[in-house]
KEDO-559614 format. One line per 4 residues: their letters; for each residue x, y, z of N, C-alpha, C. Coordinates in Angstrom, 2 decimals. Atoms other than C-alpha are relative to their C-alpha. Last residue first. Layout:
! residues N
A	X,Y,Z,X,Y,Z,X,Y,Z | ... .
***
This chain:
! residues 208
XXXX	-0.14,-1.46,0.13,19.03,41.01,-4.27,1.32,0.34,-0.65 | -0.87,-0.36,1.11,17.63,37.50,-4.05,0.05,1.51,-0.13 | 0.05,-1.44,0.31,16.19,36.20,-0.77,1.01,0.29,-1.10 | -1.15,-0.53,0.72,15.47,32.49,-0.44,-0.21,1.46,-0.34 .
XXXX	0.25,-1.39,0.38,13.15,30.87,2.08,1.28,0.57,-0.59 | -1.19,-0.81,0.22,13.11,27.09,2.45,-0.43,1.41,-0.45 | 0.32,-1.34,0.48,10.59,24.59,3.78,1.30,0.80,-0.12 | -0.87,-1.08,-0.46,11.02,20.86,4.22,-0.39,1.32,-0.67 .
XXXX	0.41,-1.30,0.51,8.70,17.89,4.10,0.94,1.06,0.55 | -0.70,-1.10,-0.67,9.93,14.31,4.49,-0.42,1.31,-0.67 | 0.14,-1.33,0.58,7.77,11.28,3.64,0.74,1.03,0.86 | 1.35,-0.51,0.14,9.11,8.01,5.01,-0.01,1.37,-0.65 .
XXXX	0.62,-0.59,-1.18,12.57,6.56,4.37,-1.42,0.47,-0.25 | 0.13,-1.46,0.07,13.78,4.21,1.68,-0.74,0.49,1.23 | -1.15,-0.56,0.69,15.06,0.64,1.39,-0.06,1.51,-0.13 | 0.35,-0.80,1.17,12.76,-0.97,3.93,1.26,0.62,-0.60 .
XXXX	-0.44,-1.39,0.00,13.46,-3.78,6.36,-0.46,0.69,-1.27 | 0.04,-0.57,-1.35,12.34,-7.25,7.45,0.42,1.45,0.06 | -0.45,-1.38,0.13,11.46,-9.00,4.20,-0.17,0.68,1.34 | 0.84,-1.08,-0.51,11.23,-12.75,4.81,0.63,1.37,-0.28 .
XXXX	1.07,-0.30,0.93,12.72,-15.52,2.69,-0.89,1.15,0.42 | -0.31,0.37,1.39,14.81,-16.87,5.56,-1.21,0.24,-0.89 | 0.30,-1.13,0.89,13.93,-14.95,8.73,0.26,-0.32,-1.47 | 1.06,-0.83,-0.59,13.71,-17.73,11.32,-0.41,1.16,-0.90 .
XXXX	1.36,0.42,0.40,15.64,-20.15,9.08,-1.11,0.90,0.54 | 0.78,-0.72,-1.01,18.97,-18.31,9.40,-1.46,-0.27,-0.30 | -0.52,0.40,-1.31,21.28,-20.75,7.57,-0.69,0.74,1.14 | 0.78,1.15,-0.45,19.12,-20.28,4.47,0.47,-0.50,1.37 .
XXXX	-0.91,0.95,-0.65,20.60,-16.82,4.04,-0.80,-1.14,0.59 | -0.29,1.09,0.94,18.54,-14.85,1.50,0.97,-1.03,0.58 | -1.14,0.74,-0.54,16.85,-12.44,3.90,0.23,-1.23,-0.89 | 0.25,0.90,-1.14,14.52,-10.47,1.68,1.28,-0.63,0.51 .
XXXX	-0.02,1.41,0.36,15.62,-7.53,-0.48,-0.26,-0.87,1.22 | -1.32,0.53,0.32,14.61,-4.11,0.78,-0.12,-1.45,-0.45 | -0.58,1.07,-0.81,11.07,-2.75,0.66,1.38,-0.41,-0.49 | -0.84,0.80,0.89,9.86,0.58,-0.65,0.77,-1.00,0.84 .
XXXX	-0.91,0.92,-0.68,6.96,2.11,1.31,0.74,-0.83,-1.05 | -0.04,1.36,0.54,5.43,5.08,-0.48,1.03,-0.85,0.74 | -0.39,0.87,-1.12,4.85,8.18,1.64,0.00,-1.48,-0.41 | 1.14,0.86,-0.33,2.99,9.86,-1.23,0.33,-1.00,1.10 .
XXXX	1.22,-0.77,-0.23,5.45,12.77,-1.44,-1.19,-0.85,0.43 | 0.91,1.15,-0.13,8.60,10.67,-1.08,-1.39,0.53,0.33 | -0.79,1.17,0.41,10.44,13.97,-0.56,-0.80,-1.26,0.35 | 0.51,1.26,-0.53,8.01,16.90,-0.43,0.85,-1.14,-0.57 .
XXXX	-0.45,1.21,0.69,9.57,20.33,-0.92,-0.50,-1.24,0.73 | 0.43,1.15,-0.79,8.07,23.72,-0.08,0.32,-1.27,-0.78 | 0.03,1.33,0.61,9.88,26.78,-1.46,-0.46,-1.04,1.03 | 0.39,0.93,-1.07,9.42,30.48,-0.73,-0.23,-1.37,-0.61 .
XXXX	0.43,1.31,0.51,11.34,32.77,-3.10,-0.28,-0.91,1.19 | 0.10,1.04,-1.02,11.68,36.47,-2.30,-0.51,-1.29,-0.65 | 1.07,0.98,0.15,12.83,39.10,-4.75,0.09,-1.04,1.11 | 0.19,0.75,-1.24,14.88,42.33,-4.58,-1.22,-0.91,-0.14 .
XXXX	-1.25,0.71,-0.32,16.38,44.11,-7.59,-0.11,-0.81,1.28 | -0.64,0.46,1.24,13.17,45.30,-9.24,1.24,-0.82,0.28 | -0.47,-1.12,0.81,11.41,45.44,-5.90,0.68,-0.58,-1.24 | 0.13,-1.12,-0.92,9.33,43.01,-3.90,0.39,1.30,-0.68 .
XXXX	-0.80,-1.18,0.37,8.66,40.15,-6.31,-0.27,1.15,0.97 | 0.62,-1.24,-0.49,7.31,37.07,-4.52,0.90,1.17,-0.38 | -0.90,-1.13,0.24,8.03,33.76,-6.24,-0.73,1.28,0.39 | 0.71,-1.28,0.16,6.14,30.85,-4.72,1.03,1.11,-0.13 .
XXXX	-0.77,-1.22,-0.21,7.64,27.38,-5.22,-0.90,1.22,-0.23 | 0.90,-1.10,0.32,6.03,23.97,-4.84,0.71,1.29,0.39 | -0.31,-1.29,-0.59,8.35,20.95,-4.91,-1.00,1.04,-0.51 | 0.73,-1.16,0.52,7.47,17.32,-5.46,0.48,1.26,0.71 .
XXXX	-0.37,-1.21,-0.73,9.47,14.11,-5.07,-0.67,1.19,-0.67 | 0.36,-1.27,0.62,7.87,10.86,-6.28,0.38,1.13,0.95 | -0.11,-1.18,-0.85,9.21,7.39,-5.55,-0.36,1.25,-0.80 | 0.61,-1.16,0.66,8.88,3.85,-6.83,0.00,1.17,0.97 .
XXXX	0.18,-1.24,-0.76,10.94,0.80,-5.98,-0.68,1.06,-0.86 | -0.26,-1.24,0.72,10.97,-2.80,-7.16,-0.25,1.20,0.89 | 1.13,-0.91,0.26,11.14,-5.76,-4.80,0.44,1.24,-0.77 | 0.70,-0.56,-1.15,14.02,-8.24,-5.14,-1.11,0.95,-0.38 .
XXXX	0.09,-1.46,0.05,15.06,-10.30,-8.15,-0.85,0.49,1.17 | 1.30,-0.55,-0.41,16.23,-13.91,-7.89,0.07,1.52,0.01 | 1.07,0.58,0.82,19.04,-15.67,-9.78,-1.39,0.51,0.37 | 0.99,-1.05,0.26,21.85,-13.51,-8.45,-1.13,-0.48,-0.90 .
XXXX	-0.29,-1.31,-0.58,24.47,-16.28,-8.72,-1.06,1.01,-0.44 | -0.78,-0.94,0.78,23.15,-19.74,-9.46,0.17,1.34,0.70 | 0.76,-1.17,0.42,22.01,-22.28,-6.89,0.90,0.97,-0.76 | 0.38,0.09,1.41,23.95,-25.53,-6.89,-0.78,1.21,-0.48 .
XXXX	1.38,-0.34,0.28,25.87,-25.13,-3.64,-0.30,0.01,-1.49 | 0.19,-1.42,-0.28,29.59,-24.99,-2.93,-1.42,0.45,-0.36 | -0.86,-0.53,-1.06,30.54,-28.64,-2.62,-0.24,1.45,0.33 | 0.17,-1.45,0.24,27.56,-29.96,-4.62,0.79,0.75,1.06 .
XXXX	0.71,-0.16,1.26,28.00,-33.73,-5.02,-0.20,1.47,-0.36 | -0.87,0.25,1.14,30.72,-33.89,-2.37,-0.68,0.18,-1.34 | 0.56,1.09,0.78,28.55,-32.23,0.23,0.83,-0.21,-1.27 | 1.24,-0.20,0.73,30.77,-29.92,2.18,-0.43,-1.25,-0.74 .
XXXX	-0.16,0.15,1.44,33.43,-30.04,4.88,-1.37,-0.04,-0.65 | -0.90,-0.99,0.59,33.45,-28.56,8.38,0.25,-0.19,-1.49 | -1.14,0.69,0.58,30.34,-30.59,9.37,0.93,1.03,-0.66 | -0.11,0.06,1.46,28.06,-28.38,11.39,1.27,-0.70,-0.43 .
XXXX	-1.39,-0.16,0.41,27.21,-29.05,15.02,0.13,-0.21,-1.51 | -0.10,-1.19,0.87,23.50,-28.55,15.61,1.43,0.26,-0.45 | 0.48,-1.26,-0.56,22.75,-31.98,17.04,0.09,1.13,-1.01 | 0.95,0.21,-1.09,24.94,-34.75,15.66,-0.42,1.35,0.57 .
XXXX	-0.39,1.08,-0.88,26.58,-33.92,12.33,-1.06,-0.16,1.09 | 0.19,-0.24,-1.43,24.98,-31.81,9.60,0.42,-1.24,0.78 | 0.39,1.22,-0.67,26.09,-31.61,5.99,-0.07,0.27,1.50 | -0.89,0.55,-1.02,26.12,-28.21,4.37,-0.53,-1.34,0.50 .
XXXX	-1.00,0.81,0.68,24.41,-27.38,1.08,1.00,-0.58,0.98 | -1.40,-0.30,-0.32,21.31,-26.16,2.83,0.95,-0.92,-0.75 | -0.42,0.76,-1.19,18.02,-26.68,0.96,1.45,0.36,0.29 | -1.43,0.03,-0.32,16.20,-24.48,-1.54,0.24,-0.81,1.26 .
XXXX	-0.73,0.32,1.23,12.83,-24.61,-3.35,1.50,-0.11,0.25 | -0.14,1.47,0.09,11.07,-24.83,0.02,0.73,-0.42,-1.27 | -1.16,0.45,-0.77,11.79,-21.10,0.50,0.21,-1.51,-0.10 | 0.30,1.34,-0.48,9.42,-20.14,-2.29,1.21,-0.58,0.72 .
XXXX	-0.22,1.05,1.00,10.04,-16.42,-2.63,-0.30,-1.35,0.65 | -0.15,-0.68,1.28,8.89,-13.29,-0.80,0.25,-0.98,-1.13 | -0.42,1.02,0.94,7.60,-15.34,2.09,0.10,0.58,-1.39 | -0.46,1.16,-0.76,6.81,-13.38,5.23,0.41,-1.16,-0.90 .
XXXX	-1.06,-0.43,-0.93,6.62,-10.05,3.37,0.56,-1.18,0.79 | -1.07,1.01,0.01,4.71,-11.67,0.51,1.13,0.35,0.96 | 0.59,1.29,-0.34,1.34,-9.91,0.72,1.06,-1.10,0.10 | 0.52,-0.10,-1.36,3.03,-6.51,0.86,-0.63,-1.30,0.46 .
XXXX	-1.10,0.15,-0.95,5.05,-7.48,-2.24,-0.52,0.03,1.44 | -0.49,-1.28,-0.51,1.90,-7.99,-4.28,1.06,-0.22,1.06 | 0.84,-0.74,-0.93,1.56,-11.38,-5.90,0.65,1.29,0.45 | 0.63,-1.19,0.55,3.67,-14.04,-7.58,-0.85,0.69,1.06 .
XXXX	1.32,-0.16,-0.60,6.12,-16.48,-6.04,-0.59,1.30,-0.51 | 0.76,-1.22,0.22,9.20,-17.72,-7.90,-1.36,-0.06,0.69 | -0.19,-0.95,-1.11,11.40,-20.45,-6.40,-0.85,1.25,-0.11 | 0.07,-1.35,0.54,9.99,-23.19,-8.67,0.14,1.00,1.15 .
XXXX	0.73,-0.98,-0.81,11.06,-26.67,-7.61,0.07,1.38,-0.65 | 1.38,-0.17,0.43,12.01,-29.28,-10.22,-0.79,1.03,0.76 | 0.28,0.32,1.41,15.19,-30.34,-8.43,-1.49,0.14,-0.30 | 0.78,1.23,0.06,15.57,-28.62,-5.08,-0.41,-0.25,-1.45 .
XXXX	1.33,-0.12,0.57,18.27,-25.98,-5.46,-0.68,-1.36,-0.01 | 0.31,0.92,1.08,21.28,-26.15,-3.15,-1.44,0.22,-0.46 | 0.88,1.11,-0.34,22.43,-23.19,-1.08,-0.16,-0.92,-1.21 | 1.37,-0.09,0.50,25.42,-21.01,-1.79,-0.80,-1.22,0.43 .
XXXX	0.20,0.65,1.29,28.58,-20.72,0.27,-1.45,0.16,-0.42 | 0.83,-0.87,0.84,30.02,-18.87,3.22,-0.09,-0.62,-1.37 | 0.68,0.87,0.95,31.45,-20.88,6.08,-0.96,0.86,-0.79 | -1.00,0.95,0.50,34.06,-18.95,8.05,-0.60,-1.00,-0.98 .
XXXX	-0.93,-0.71,0.88,31.99,-15.84,8.72,1.02,-0.94,-0.64 | -1.03,-0.77,-0.71,29.26,-18.06,10.10,0.86,0.72,-1.01 | 0.24,0.02,-1.45,26.09,-20.00,9.20,1.01,0.81,0.80 | -1.11,-0.61,-0.73,26.31,-18.92,5.55,-0.28,0.02,1.50 .
XXXX	0.03,0.87,-1.17,24.18,-20.89,3.09,1.21,0.40,0.84 | -1.26,0.47,-0.55,23.41,-18.41,0.33,-0.25,-0.90,1.20 | 0.33,0.82,-1.17,20.48,-17.66,-1.96,1.29,-0.63,0.51 | -0.38,1.41,0.06,21.73,-14.93,-4.29,-0.43,-0.71,1.28 .
XXXX	-0.66,0.53,-1.19,20.25,-11.48,-4.90,0.20,-1.50,-0.15 | -0.12,1.46,-0.11,19.13,-9.30,-7.79,0.70,-0.42,1.30 | -1.37,0.48,0.14,18.06,-5.67,-7.33,0.05,-1.52,0.15 | -0.82,0.31,-1.16,14.50,-4.52,-7.89,1.40,-0.48,-0.35 .
XXXX	0.10,1.39,-0.44,12.85,-2.80,-10.83,0.99,-0.26,1.12 | -1.09,0.90,0.36,12.67,0.96,-11.12,-0.23,-1.39,0.56 | 0.55,1.36,-0.03,10.16,3.80,-11.13,1.12,-0.95,-0.44 | -0.94,1.10,0.25,11.38,7.31,-10.31,-0.72,-1.33,0.18 .
XXXX	0.60,1.32,-0.18,9.23,10.46,-10.57,1.01,-1.07,-0.38 | -0.85,1.06,0.55,10.83,13.88,-10.09,-0.64,-1.34,0.36 | -0.02,1.33,-0.60,8.63,16.92,-9.57,0.96,-0.94,-0.70 | -0.94,0.91,0.67,8.13,20.60,-10.21,0.00,-1.34,0.72 .
XXXX	0.05,1.37,-0.52,5.43,23.16,-9.45,0.99,-0.85,-0.79 | -0.68,1.00,0.83,5.79,26.94,-9.89,-0.04,-1.36,0.70 | -0.09,1.35,-0.56,3.68,29.81,-8.60,0.66,-0.95,-1.00 | -1.37,0.31,-0.41,4.24,33.50,-9.40,0.17,-1.36,0.64 .
XXXX	-0.99,0.18,1.07,0.63,34.64,-9.50,1.37,-0.35,0.58 | 0.43,1.05,0.93,-2.30,34.20,-7.11,1.01,-0.27,-1.11 | 0.38,1.24,-0.66,-0.87,36.06,-4.09,-0.29,-1.12,-1.00 | -1.19,0.62,-0.58,1.09,38.79,-5.88,-0.33,-1.34,0.66 .
XXXX	-0.85,0.47,1.09,-1.92,39.55,-8.06,1.26,-0.70,0.53 | 0.57,1.26,0.49,-4.18,39.74,-5.01,0.86,-0.59,-1.12 | -0.18,1.01,-1.05,-1.89,42.36,-3.46,-0.52,-1.36,-0.46 | -1.42,0.39,-0.05,-1.65,44.34,-6.69,0.24,-1.09,1.04 .
XXXX	-0.62,-0.27,-1.30,-5.44,44.34,-7.11,1.45,-0.48,0.00 | -0.22,-1.43,-0.16,-6.41,44.41,-10.77,0.70,0.34,1.30 | 0.75,-0.46,-1.16,-5.94,40.69,-11.35,0.34,1.47,0.22 | 0.08,-1.45,0.08,-4.89,39.33,-14.74,-0.91,0.50,1.13 .
XXXX	1.36,-0.53,0.04,-4.01,35.77,-13.88,0.04,1.52,0.01 | 0.24,-1.24,-0.73,-0.67,34.19,-14.69,-1.43,0.48,-0.20 | 0.34,-1.19,0.81,-0.40,30.58,-15.76,-0.31,1.21,0.89 | 1.43,-0.22,0.08,1.32,28.11,-13.40,-0.31,1.28,-0.76 .
XXXX	0.34,-1.32,-0.52,4.95,27.49,-14.24,-1.49,0.22,-0.18 | 1.18,-0.65,0.59,5.50,23.76,-14.67,-0.24,1.33,0.70 | 0.24,-1.27,-0.68,8.81,21.95,-14.15,-1.16,0.69,-0.71 | 0.64,-1.08,0.72,9.36,18.31,-15.05,-0.21,1.22,0.88 .
XXXX	-0.04,-1.24,-0.77,11.30,15.21,-14.17,-0.61,1.12,-0.83 | 0.62,-1.14,0.68,10.74,11.65,-15.31,0.06,1.21,0.92 | -0.08,-1.23,-0.78,12.89,8.66,-14.39,-0.58,1.13,-0.83 | 0.64,-1.12,0.67,12.23,5.11,-15.60,0.05,1.21,0.94 .
XXXX	-0.07,-1.22,-0.80,14.41,2.14,-14.68,-0.58,1.16,-0.82 | 0.89,-1.05,0.50,14.11,-1.45,-15.84,0.06,1.19,0.94 | 0.39,0.34,1.37,16.78,-4.14,-15.53,-0.91,1.05,-0.62 | 1.38,-0.47,-0.01,18.41,-2.49,-12.53,-0.53,-0.21,-1.41 .
XXXX	0.79,0.03,1.23,21.64,-4.47,-12.08,-1.43,0.48,0.26 | 0.72,-1.27,0.10,23.63,-3.37,-9.02,-0.84,0.07,-1.28 | 0.66,-0.30,-1.27,24.79,-6.85,-7.97,-0.81,1.28,-0.07 | -0.81,-0.85,-0.87,25.51,-7.67,-11.62,-0.78,0.29,1.28 .
XXXX	0.24,-1.43,0.04,23.47,-10.50,-13.06,0.95,0.75,0.93 | 1.30,-0.43,-0.50,24.94,-13.94,-13.41,-0.14,1.51,-0.12 | 0.75,-0.74,1.00,28.01,-15.96,-14.28,-1.38,0.35,0.56 | 0.02,-1.42,-0.33,29.97,-16.92,-11.19,-0.77,0.84,-1.01 .
XXXX	0.91,-0.20,-1.13,29.17,-20.62,-11.45,-0.10,1.45,0.41 | 1.38,0.18,0.42,30.70,-20.70,-14.93,-0.99,0.25,1.12 | 0.54,-1.27,0.49,33.94,-19.20,-13.64,-1.45,-0.12,-0.45 | 1.13,0.46,0.80,34.70,-22.27,-11.57,-0.73,1.24,-0.51 .
XXXX	-0.47,1.10,0.83,38.16,-21.71,-10.11,-1.11,-0.59,-0.85 | -0.85,-0.56,1.04,37.14,-18.28,-8.83,0.57,-1.09,-0.91 | 0.75,-0.26,1.22,34.24,-19.96,-7.06,0.88,0.58,-1.09 | -0.03,1.19,0.85,36.62,-21.41,-4.49,-0.74,0.23,-1.31 .
XXXX	-1.21,-0.02,0.82,37.18,-17.94,-3.12,0.06,-1.20,-0.93 | 0.30,-0.64,1.27,33.56,-17.85,-1.97,1.21,-0.03,-0.93 | 0.23,0.99,1.02,34.65,-20.43,0.61,-0.42,0.60,-1.33 | 1.38,-0.01,0.46,36.14,-17.68,2.72,-0.19,-1.00,-1.13 .
***
């Protein structure tokens, strides 16, 4: 693998960690709904004993590197076009087909006749000029909610009915775009998500 050549140039390996989350906010809370003074025992059991809880997660995206990898035997970084700005602003949903400026990068491989790739590299930039993890992918946000109803039956016997909403608002979180310039059909495009759709589950717990 040509990545091994980077171990002899430690400066080119400097960059953000692959799992770097520059900003991350997590909030969790539990709220017991106030009790109502209802004369009817049945009505009291229906309107009282409710609890709501949730976990909110907001975090920035993961970094990624623009690579030039046409095969498992040629794996290197792309070259940066001098003076080009790879950043693109706007909502992620409006940038699915171009999350970053793809024209800011060019392959670092030389090309022979047709589509046959030269087995050696450009002498001026043998392993690509783009830095490691210089771009940041889409951020993620998620809210999980649970609603619990406590039903007292006897002093030593209670029922707990729980409804849980994972990704309660069905928020779409996108994965990093394709960063391999050797695959031009999807280069710079986001083609997958990083989280699933809303999931609702019910649970019944008996305590005695």
